[in-house]
C-alpha positions as CSV (number, residue, x, y, z in Angstrom):
1,M,-1.8,-12.2,-8.3
2,K,-5.0,-10.9,-9.7
3,K,-7.0,-10.7,-6.5
4,M,-4.2,-8.9,-4.9
5,F,-4.1,-6.3,-7.6
6,R,-8.0,-5.9,-7.7
7,T,-8.0,-5.2,-4.0
8,L,-5.0,-2.6,-4.4
9,R,-7.3,-1.1,-6.9
10,H,-10.0,-0.5,-5.0
11,R,-8.5,0.5,-1.8
12,M,-5.6,2.4,-3.1
13,S,-4.9,5.8,-5.3
14,W,-2.1,4.3,-7.9
15,T,0.2,7.2,-6.2
16,N,0.3,5.1,-2.9
17,A,-0.2,1.7,-4.7
18,R,2.9,2.2,-6.8
19,K,5.1,2.9,-3.6
20,L,4.1,-0.4,-2.2
21,L,4.6,-2.4,-5.3
22,N,8.0,-0.7,-5.9
23,S,9.2,-1.7,-2.5
24,A,8.1,-5.2,-3.3
25,G,10.2,-5.2,-6.4
26,I,7.7,-4.8,-9.0
27,S,8.9,-2.2,-11.9
28,T,5.6,-0.2,-12.7
29,S,4.7,1.4,-15.6
30,H,2.0,4.5,-16.0
31,G,-1.1,3.6,-14.1
32,W,-2.9,0.3,-13.2
33,D,-3.6,-1.1,-16.6
34,S,-0.2,-0.3,-18.4
35,T,1.5,-2.0,-15.0
36,L,-0.9,-5.0,-15.5
37,K,0.4,-5.2,-19.5
38,K,3.9,-4.8,-18.5
39,L,3.5,-7.8,-15.8
40,D,1.6,-9.9,-18.4
41,A,4.5,-9.1,-21.4
42,S,7.2,-9.7,-18.9
43,P,6.7,-11.6,-15.6
44,Q,8.9,-10.5,-13.1
45,N,10.3,-11.7,-9.6
46,F,8.6,-9.8,-6.7
47,D,8.0,-10.4,-2.9
48,L,4.0,-11.1,-3.1
49,G,4.0,-11.5,0.9
50,K,5.5,-7.9,1.1
51,I,2.6,-6.8,-0.9
52,E,0.0,-8.7,1.3
53,D,1.8,-7.5,4.6
54,G,1.5,-3.8,3.0
55,L,-2.1,-4.6,1.7
56,I,-3.1,-5.3,5.6
57,E,-1.1,-2.2,6.9
58,H,-3.3,0.0,4.5
59,I,-6.3,-1.9,6.0
60,L,-5.4,-0.8,9.5
61,C,-4.3,2.7,8.6
62,G,-5.2,3.9,5.1
63,E,-7.8,6.6,4.4
64,K,-9.5,6.4,7.8
65,Y,-11.9,9.1,10.0
66,T,-10.5,8.3,13.4
67,K,-12.0,9.3,16.8
68,L,-10.0,8.9,20.0
69,Y,-11.2,8.0,23.6
70,E,-9.3,8.5,26.5
71,I,-9.1,5.7,28.8
72,K,-7.7,4.5,32.1
73,P,-4.4,3.1,32.0
74,T,-5.6,-0.1,34.0
75,A,-8.1,-0.5,31.2
76,R,-5.7,-1.0,28.3
77,D,-4.6,-4.5,29.2
78,A,-7.9,-5.6,29.6
79,L,-9.5,-4.1,26.4
80,Q,-6.1,-5.8,24.6
81,A,-7.5,-9.2,25.8
82,S,-10.9,-8.4,24.8
83,I,-9.9,-7.9,21.2
84,Q,-7.4,-11.0,21.3
85,Q,-10.6,-13.0,22.0
86,Q,-12.6,-11.6,19.5
87,Q,-13.6,-14.5,16.8
88,P,-14.2,-14.0,13.0
89,A,-17.6,-14.3,11.8
90,E,-18.1,-17.3,9.4
91,V,-18.8,-14.7,6.4
92,P,-17.3,-14.1,3.1
93,A,-15.6,-11.3,4.2
94,Y,-13.5,-13.4,6.8
95,R,-13.0,-16.0,3.9
96,R,-11.6,-13.8,1.3
97,Y,-9.7,-11.4,4.0
98,P,-7.4,-9.3,3.6
99,H,-8.9,-9.2,0.0
100,L,-12.2,-8.0,-1.2
101,M,-15.3,-10.3,-1.2
102,E,-16.3,-11.6,-4.7
103,D,-18.8,-9.5,-6.5
104,E,-21.8,-11.7,-5.9
105,D,-21.3,-11.5,-2.4
106,L,-20.9,-8.1,-2.1
107,R,-24.2,-7.4,-4.1
108,A,-26.0,-10.2,-1.5
109,A,-24.1,-8.3,1.5
110,T,-26.8,-7.2,4.2
111,G,-24.9,-4.1,5.8
112,D,-24.2,-5.7,9.1
113,I,-20.6,-5.1,10.6
114,D,-18.9,-8.2,10.9
115,V,-15.4,-9.2,12.8
116,V,-13.0,-10.4,10.3
117,Q,-9.5,-10.5,11.7
118,V,-7.1,-9.7,14.7
119,E,-4.4,-7.9,13.8
120,S,-1.6,-6.5,16.2
121,N,2.1,-5.1,15.3
122,E,4.8,-3.2,17.5
123,D,2.1,-0.1,18.1
124,G,-0.8,-1.9,19.3
125,I,-3.5,-4.7,18.7
126,G,-7.0,-4.1,16.9
127,V,-9.9,-6.0,15.8
128,V,-10.9,-5.8,11.9
129,L,-14.6,-5.2,10.9
130,S,-16.1,-5.4,7.4
131,S,-19.2,-3.7,6.2
132,V,-20.4,-3.1,2.8
133,L,-22.4,0.0,2.0
134,M,-24.3,1.1,-1.1
135,V,-23.0,4.2,-2.5
136,K,-24.6,6.3,-5.6
137,T,-21.6,7.3,-7.9
138,R,-22.0,9.3,-11.1
139,E,-20.8,7.9,-14.5
140,E,-20.7,9.4,-17.8
141,I,-22.3,7.8,-20.6
142,P,-20.5,8.1,-24.1
143,F,-22.7,9.5,-26.8
144,A,-21.9,6.2,-29.0
145,E,-24.3,4.6,-26.6
146,F,-27.5,6.1,-27.9
147,E,-29.1,5.8,-31.4
148,H,-28.6,9.2,-32.6
149,P,-25.0,10.0,-30.9
150,K,-24.7,13.3,-33.2
151,D,-27.9,14.6,-31.9
152,M,-27.3,14.0,-28.5
153,R,-23.9,15.8,-28.9
154,E,-25.4,18.7,-30.3
155,R,-28.1,18.9,-27.4
156,Y,-25.9,18.0,-24.6
157,E,-22.2,18.7,-23.3
158,E,-22.2,15.4,-21.6
159,V,-24.6,12.9,-20.7
160,V,-23.9,11.3,-16.8
161,G,-26.2,8.3,-15.1
162,L,-26.4,7.6,-11.3
163,V,-25.3,4.1,-10.2
164,R,-25.7,2.3,-7.0
165,Q,-22.8,-0.3,-6.1
166,P,-21.8,-1.8,-3.1
167,V,-18.4,-0.8,-1.7
168,Q,-16.6,-3.0,1.0
169,M,-15.1,-1.2,3.9
170,F,-12.6,-2.1,6.6
171,H,-13.1,-0.6,10.1
172,V,-10.6,-1.2,13.1
173,I,-11.0,-0.6,16.7
174,W,-7.5,-0.2,17.8
175,V,-5.9,-0.2,21.4
176,P,-2.1,1.3,21.4
177,H,0.5,-0.1,23.6
178,H,1.9,3.4,24.3
179,R,-1.1,5.4,24.3
180,D,-4.1,5.6,27.0
181,F,-6.7,5.9,24.1
182,I,-9.0,3.6,22.2
183,E,-9.1,4.4,18.4
184,I,-11.9,3.8,16.3
185,R,-11.0,4.0,12.7
186,V,-13.8,3.9,10.0
187,D,-13.0,3.6,6.6
188,Y,-13.4,6.6,4.5
189,P,-12.9,5.9,0.7
190,K,-14.1,8.7,-1.9
191,G,-17.8,8.8,-2.3
192,I,-18.9,7.6,1.3
193,P,-21.4,10.0,2.8
194,E,-20.1,11.8,6.0
195,A,-23.4,10.9,8.1
196,D,-22.7,7.2,7.0
197,V,-19.4,7.4,8.3
198,H,-20.7,9.0,11.9
199,G,-23.5,6.2,12.0
200,I,-20.7,3.3,11.5
201,H,-18.9,5.2,14.2
202,S,-21.7,4.9,16.6
203,A,-22.1,1.3,15.8
204,L,-18.6,0.4,16.7
205,K,-18.5,2.6,19.8
206,G,-21.5,0.3,20.9
207,I,-19.6,-2.8,20.1
208,V,-16.7,-1.5,22.3
209,N,-19.3,-0.3,25.1
210,N,-20.9,-3.9,25.1
211,W,-17.4,-5.6,26.0
212,G,-18.3,-4.2,29.4
213,I,-14.8,-2.8,30.1
214,V,-15.2,1.1,29.7
215,H,-17.9,3.2,28.4
216,L,-17.0,5.5,25.7
217,D,-18.7,8.7,25.5
218,K,-17.6,11.8,24.0
219,S,-14.4,11.6,21.8
220,V,-11.7,14.0,22.3
221,N,-11.8,17.4,20.7
222,L,-9.7,17.8,18.3
223,F,-10.3,21.6,17.5
224,P,-7.4,22.7,20.1
225,A,-5.1,21.4,17.4
226,V,-6.3,23.6,14.4
227,R,-4.3,27.1,15.4
228,P,-1.1,25.4,16.3
229,F,-0.9,23.5,13.2
230,Y,-1.7,26.8,11.4
231,E,0.9,28.9,13.3
232,D,3.7,26.4,13.3
233,P,5.4,26.9,9.9
234,K,7.8,23.9,10.5
235,E,4.6,21.6,10.7
236,G,4.2,20.0,7.5
237,T,2.4,22.1,4.5
238,V,-1.1,23.6,4.8
239,T,-2.9,22.6,1.6
240,Q,-6.5,23.8,2.5
241,M,-8.2,26.1,5.1
242,T,-11.3,27.5,6.0
243,F,-11.7,30.6,8.2
244,Q,-14.0,33.6,9.5
245,T,-12.8,37.2,9.3
246,T,-13.7,39.5,11.9
247,T,-15.6,41.4,9.2
248,G,-17.9,38.4,8.9
249,G,-16.4,36.9,6.0
250,I,-16.0,33.1,5.3
251,K,-13.0,32.2,3.2
252,D,-12.2,28.9,2.0
253,E,-8.6,29.0,0.4
254,K,-6.8,25.7,-1.5
255,M,-3.5,25.0,-2.6
256,P,-3.0,22.6,-5.6
257,R,-1.4,19.7,-4.4
258,R,1.3,19.5,-7.3
259,R,3.0,22.4,-6.3
260,L,5.2,20.6,-3.5
261,D,6.5,23.9,-2.2
262,A,3.2,25.6,-2.1
263,D,1.8,26.5,1.6
264,Q,-1.4,28.5,2.4
265,R,0.0,29.9,5.3
266,D,2.3,32.0,3.2
267,E,0.7,32.0,-0.1
268,P,0.8,36.2,-0.9
269,Y,-3.2,36.5,-1.5
270,H,-3.7,34.9,2.1
271,V,-1.1,37.1,3.7
272,A,-2.6,40.1,2.3
273,G,-5.8,39.6,3.1
274,K,-5.1,38.5,6.6
275,G,-3.2,41.7,7.0
276,A,-6.3,43.5,6.1
277,V,-8.3,42.3,9.0
278,D,-8.1,42.1,12.9
279,A,-8.0,38.5,13.0
280,I,-9.2,35.2,11.4
281,A,-11.1,32.2,13.1
282,I,-9.8,29.1,11.5
283,Y,-12.3,26.1,11.8
284,K,-11.2,23.9,9.0
285,I,-7.6,22.8,8.0
286,T,-5.7,20.1,6.1
287,V,-1.8,19.4,6.8
288,E,0.2,17.2,4.6
289,W,3.8,16.0,5.4
290,G,6.4,15.0,2.8
291,F,9.3,12.7,3.6
292,S,11.6,10.3,1.8
293,E,12.6,6.7,3.0
294,D,14.1,4.0,1.0
295,D,13.8,5.6,-2.4
296,Q,10.0,6.4,-1.9
297,F,8.3,9.7,-1.0
298,Y,5.6,9.5,1.5
299,Q,2.7,12.3,2.0
300,P,0.3,11.6,4.8
301,A,-2.1,14.1,5.6
302,I,-4.7,15.2,8.1
303,S,-8.0,17.1,7.9
304,L,-9.5,18.6,10.9
305,A,-13.1,20.2,10.2
306,A,-15.4,22.0,12.5
307,S,-19.2,22.6,11.2
308,G,-18.8,26.2,11.6
309,P,-16.8,28.9,13.4
310,S,-18.3,28.7,16.5
311,G,-19.8,25.9,18.6
312,R,-20.2,24.2,22.0
313,G,-17.0,23.5,23.0
314,E,-15.1,25.6,25.8
315,G,-15.1,29.5,25.3
316,G,-17.7,29.2,22.5
317,N,-15.1,27.3,20.3
318,P,-15.7,24.9,17.7
319,I,-15.8,20.9,18.5
320,I,-14.1,18.4,16.0
321,T,-14.9,15.1,17.4
322,G,-12.4,13.4,14.6
323,A,-9.7,13.5,12.1
324,L,-9.6,12.4,8.4
325,I,-6.1,10.6,8.1
326,R,-5.3,10.1,4.3
327,D,-2.7,8.6,2.2
328,C,-0.7,6.5,4.8
329,V,0.9,3.9,2.9
330,R,2.1,2.3,5.8
331,A,1.4,2.2,9.5
332,A,4.3,4.2,10.3
333,D,2.6,7.0,8.5
334,Y,-0.3,7.1,10.4
335,E,1.6,6.8,13.7
336,F,3.6,10.0,12.5
337,V,0.2,11.9,12.1
338,I,-1.4,10.6,15.2
339,E,1.6,11.8,17.2
340,R,1.8,15.4,15.5
341,L,-2.2,15.7,16.2
342,G,-1.5,14.8,20.0
343,K,1.3,17.2,20.3
344,K,-0.8,19.9,18.7
345,A,-4.0,19.2,20.6
346,Q,-1.8,18.5,23.8
347,F,-3.3,15.2,24.7
348,L,-0.3,13.5,24.2
349,S,3.1,14.5,26.3
350,D,6.6,14.1,24.8
351,S,7.0,11.6,27.4
352,V,4.2,9.5,26.0
353,Q,5.1,9.8,22.3
354,E,8.6,8.9,23.3
């Protein structure tokens, strides 16, 4: 059980992990530490298999930067067959899957991308690959650690240190059963540089191209979804957006997530400001949805971001090559977001979604 909790703690926020633990029959407390102490003091009967299944779903769908590539329907079966034939590498990541590698193996990792498992469900089939990235993080150093803590406290408000630590990531090459697209989903946990995410995408795209079935070039441009998401008040809640005004100003507006009824679309300051200019050109947007199932509240979200208000797309519009899909506890959450994205960007018809 300890390795399960170690992996969950690494991969999921407490807010999302709690939903998985509750669904498996665990009575949680306030946070990881309190819950572990509660379990040690009073063991509970719970479904460990359900937690592991949920962990695998999160590996497939949780915190992913996804790029979609259109494929011909005739190629889908061949791609799925090729995925089915993928053989896991005999590496520590494979032997520990779906759990994290041991610390000594993480420290010894070379940065290679290794096949660790083939997973399938009612939505599609995919190959899971593991890689380890060295990530630089900032940690506060307590004043008590210094020889003269009082002098340090008087001189500095806080002291921080930079730490480089290995982070294991799980990426997925996924071929759905009911969409004519191949999805490359790169893990995007907090602290991972965006440039590294795009680099991993390129490596995974190269792996697919080496199969010799399709040649992936440009991913689907998702920018056409931005304005429809903004203009549809029934489509989730807009929590953040960046736009340019006709007067040349660049505005970044964000709503606190703790306010469940807050929507940037109709926030008074935003409405008043929009009314003072001829138009706004939105090029970044975050939308989240909220719904309850089985006494749990789920809040999947999507972020679409172009580098600026103009670009090399059709009509001089920006190009958005991928979507950051967050807070998906289950595969159903991820599929919901992809379907909403497909409808707004018009790469999925209603008939395909059904």
